[in-house]
C-alpha positions in Angstrom: -6.7 0.3 10.5 -9.8 0.7 8.4 -10.9 -2.2 6.3 -11.4 -2.8 2.6 -12.7 -6.3 2.1 -11.4 -8.6 -0.6 -12.5 -12.0 0.7 -14.2 -14.2 -1.9 -17.6 -15.3 -0.7 -16.9 -18.9 -1.8 -13.8 -19.1 0.4 -15.3 -17.9 3.7 -16.0 -21.3 5.1 -14.0 -24.6 5.2 -13.7 -27.0 2.3 -13.5 -30.8 2.6 -10.0 -31.4 1.4 -7.2 -31.2 3.9 -4.6 -29.7 3.3 -5.8 -27.3 0.6 -4.9 -24.1 -1.1 -7.0 -21.0 -0.7 -6.7 -18.0 -3.0 -7.7 -14.4 -2.4 -9.6 -12.2 -4.8 -7.4 -9.9 -6.9 -6.4 -6.7 -5.1 -5.8 -3.8 -7.5 -3.6 -0.9 -6.7 -6.0 1.6 -8.1 -8.7 0.4 -5.7 -6.4 0.6 -2.8 -5.5 4.2 -3.7 -9.1 5.1 -4.0 -10.0 3.7 -0.5 -10.4 6.1 2.4 -7.4 6.1 4.7 -7.9 5.9 8.5 -5.6 8.8 9.5 -3.3 11.2 7.7 -1.1 14.1 8.7 1.5 16.1 6.8 3.8 18.8 8.3 7.3 20.2 8.7 7.3 19.9 12.5 7.5 16.1 12.5 10.7 14.4 13.7 12.0 10.8 14.0 13.6 9.9 17.3 15.8 6.7 17.6 15.5 5.8 21.2 14.1 3.2 23.7 11.5 3.0 22.3 11.7 4.7 18.9 9.2 7.5 18.5 7.9 10.1 16.0 7.1 13.5 17.4 5.1 16.5 16.1 5.5 20.1 17.3 2.0 20.8 16.2 0.6 18.1 18.5 -1.7 16.9 15.7 -1.6 13.1 16.0 -4.7 12.6 18.1 -6.7 15.1 16.0 -5.6 13.4 12.8 -7.1 10.1 14.0 -4.2 7.8 14.8 -5.0 5.1 17.3 -3.1 2.7 19.5 -2.0 -0.4 17.6 -2.3 1.3 14.1 0.0 0.5 11.3 1.5 3.6 9.8 3.5 4.4 6.6 5.9 7.3 6.7 7.4 9.4 3.9 9.7 12.5 3.8 12.5 11.7 6.3 15.7 12.1 4.3 17.7 10.0 6.8 15.3 7.0 6.5 17.1 5.5 3.6 16.2 1.8 4.1 13.1 0.0 3.0 11.0 2.8 4.6 8.3 0.1 5.2 5.5 0.2 7.7 5.7 0.7 11.5 3.3 -0.4 14.2 2.2 1.9 17.0 2.2 0.5 20.5 -1.1 -1.1 21.6 -1.1 0.9 24.8 0.2 4.4 24.9 1.0 4.4 21.2 -0.6 7.8 20.5 -0.3 11.1 22.3 -1.0 14.5 20.8 2.7 15.1 20.1 4.2 11.6 20.0 3.7 8.2 18.2 5.5 5.3 20.0 6.6 2.5 17.8 6.7 -1.2 18.5 9.6 -1.9 16.1 13.1 -0.6 16.5 15.6 0.8 13.9 14.0 4.1 13.0 16.7 6.6 12.0 16.7 9.9 13.9 15.7 12.8 11.7 15.1 16.4 13.0 12.0 18.3 12.0 12.1 20.4 8.9 11.3 18.3 6.0 7.7 17.9 4.8 6.7 14.5 6.3 3.6 12.6 5.7 2.2 9.8 7.9 -0.9 7.7 7.0 -2.6 4.5 8.2 -3.1 2.4 5.1 -6.3 0.3 4.8 -6.2 -3.3 5.8 -7.2 -5.2 2.6 -8.8 -8.3 4.1 -8.0 -11.5 2.1 -9.2 -14.4 4.4 -11.1 -14.9 7.6 -11.3 -17.8 10.0 -14.6 -17.6 11.9 -15.0 -21.2 13.2 -14.5 -21.1 17.0 -11.4 -23.0 18.4 -10.5 -24.3 14.9 -6.7 -24.6 14.4 -5.6 -23.6 11.0 -2.0 -24.7 10.3 -0.4 -22.4 7.7 2.0 -24.4 5.6 2.8 -22.0 2.8 2.1 -18.4 1.9 2.7 -17.1 -1.6 2.2 -13.5 -2.8 1.6 -13.4 -6.5 2.2 -10.0 -8.1 0.2 -10.3 -11.3 1.0 -6.8 -12.6 3.8 -4.7 -11.2 2.7 -1.9 -8.7 3.7 1.7 -9.0 7.4 2.3 -8.0 8.0 2.5 -4.3 4.8 0.6 -3.4 5.2 -1.6 -0.2 3.1 -4.6 0.6 3.0 -6.6 3.8 0.9 -9.6 4.7 -0.2 -9.6 8.3 -2.7 -11.0 10.8 -5.4 -9.1 12.7 -8.9 -9.4 13.9 -12.4 -8.0 13.0 -15.2 -7.8 15.5 -17.4 -10.1 13.4 -17.2 -12.1 10.1 -19.4 -9.7 8.3 -18.0 -8.6 4.9 -17.6 -4.8 5.3 -15.8 -1.8 4.0 -15.1 0.9 6.6 -14.8 -1.4 9.7 -11.7 -1.5 11.9 -9.0 -4.2 12.2 -7.3 -4.6 15.5 -4.8 -6.8 17.2 -2.5 -6.2 14.3 0.5 -8.4 13.6 1.8 -6.3 10.7 4.2 -8.8 9.0 3.2 -12.1 10.5 3.3 -13.9 7.1 5.3 -11.9 4.6 7.3 -8.7 5.3 7.4 -5.8 2.9 11.2 -6.4 2.4 10.3 -9.9 1.0 8.2 -8.5 -1.8 9.3 -6.7 -4.9 5.9 -5.1 -5.5 7.0 -3.4 -8.8 7.9 -6.8 -10.5 5.5 -9.4 -11.5 6.3 -12.8 -9.9 5.7 -14.9 -6.8 7.1 -14.2 -3.4 7.2 -15.9 -0.1 8.9 -14.9 3.2 12.3 -15.5 4.8 12.1 -12.8 7.5 8.6 -13.0 9.0 7.8 -14.7 12.3 5.9 -17.3 10.3 8.9 -18.0 8.1 11.2 -18.2 11.0 9.0 -20.9 12.7 8.8 -22.7 9.4 12.5 -22.7 8.9 13.1 -23.9 12.4 10.5 -26.7 11.9 8.5 -25.7 15.0 4.7 -25.4 15.2 4.8 -22.2 17.3 1.9 -19.8 17.4 3.4 -18.0 14.5 2.6 -21.0 12.3 -1.1 -21.4 13.0 -4.3 -19.4 13.4 -7.0 -20.1 16.0 -10.5 -19.4 14.6 -13.1 -17.4 16.5 -16.7 -16.5 15.9 -16.2 -13.1 17.4 -12.9 -11.1 17.2 -12.4 -13.1 14.0 -8.9 -13.7 12.9 -8.2 -12.3 9.3 -5.2 -12.3 7.0 -4.8 -8.9 5.3 -2.5 -7.0 3.1 -1.3 -3.5 4.0 -0.4 -1.6 0.8 1.0 2.0 0.5 3.2 4.0 -1.8 5.6 5.9 0.5 8.9 7.3 -0.6 11.7 9.4 1.0 10.4 12.4 -0.9 6.6 12.4 -0.9 3.8 9.9 -1.1 2.7 9.0 -4.5 -0.5 7.6 -6.0 -0.7 3.9 -6.7 -1.7 3.9 -10.4 -0.8 0.4 -11.4 -0.6 -3.1 -9.9 -2.6 -6.3 -9.2 -1.9 -9.0 -6.7 -3.4 -12.0 -5.0 -2.3 -14.3 -2.1 -2.3 -18.1 -2.0 -2.2 -20.0 1.4 -1.7 -23.7 1.8 -3.5 -24.5 5.1 -4.3 -27.6 7.1 -7.3 -27.8 9.5 -6.3 -29.6 12.7 -8.6 -32.6 13.1 
């Protein structure tokens, strides 16, 4: 996934209080829409295949040429049988992309034969926080997504965890080791309605509810291959992708630094 950086410069290092809230810069939908996408393809030869694993195929064998990479997050529109949330999907980290096939990590994709005009993109990773102190344990105690202004209808937002090669603030870099909805899944957020949203379905939320300090509840800092919290945002519908013309959000995290 390509990167658009929203980290605040005053929140890129630890503070003295413990625990403490950190708040991201405001992410605006119009800025997300204007950012360059990592890969994009549209065609009528694209089909969804519910299987083991679930896959998306292309009779035109255009996935490699379009720029999709193993481990990418994708957003899909145009399949008429995909009537659920139509959120994001993650490509397998090994063998996820062939010229004619995208292999998904998640399950539950509804089968749909080729014929509709289908669009697939990799939305930018809008980086909110980074944790560059090597071997530092950051215990995540709460995550709140604050929708300040409602986003354009059908916009989906997911709060995940990934890594950047370095801690440099950049636009156009690449985020890898993607855990798409580690903290807040798209189904937990009503992006079109102003309000505050946490998670009940993410792996972080499951560990919190269970009262266990599993790896889903903490982040281990690193000076290289730096862990980052990011927002994936796209407007994808069952008909056609639409521009994001409205919306503002920010994310608050209550964290504790392990002594």
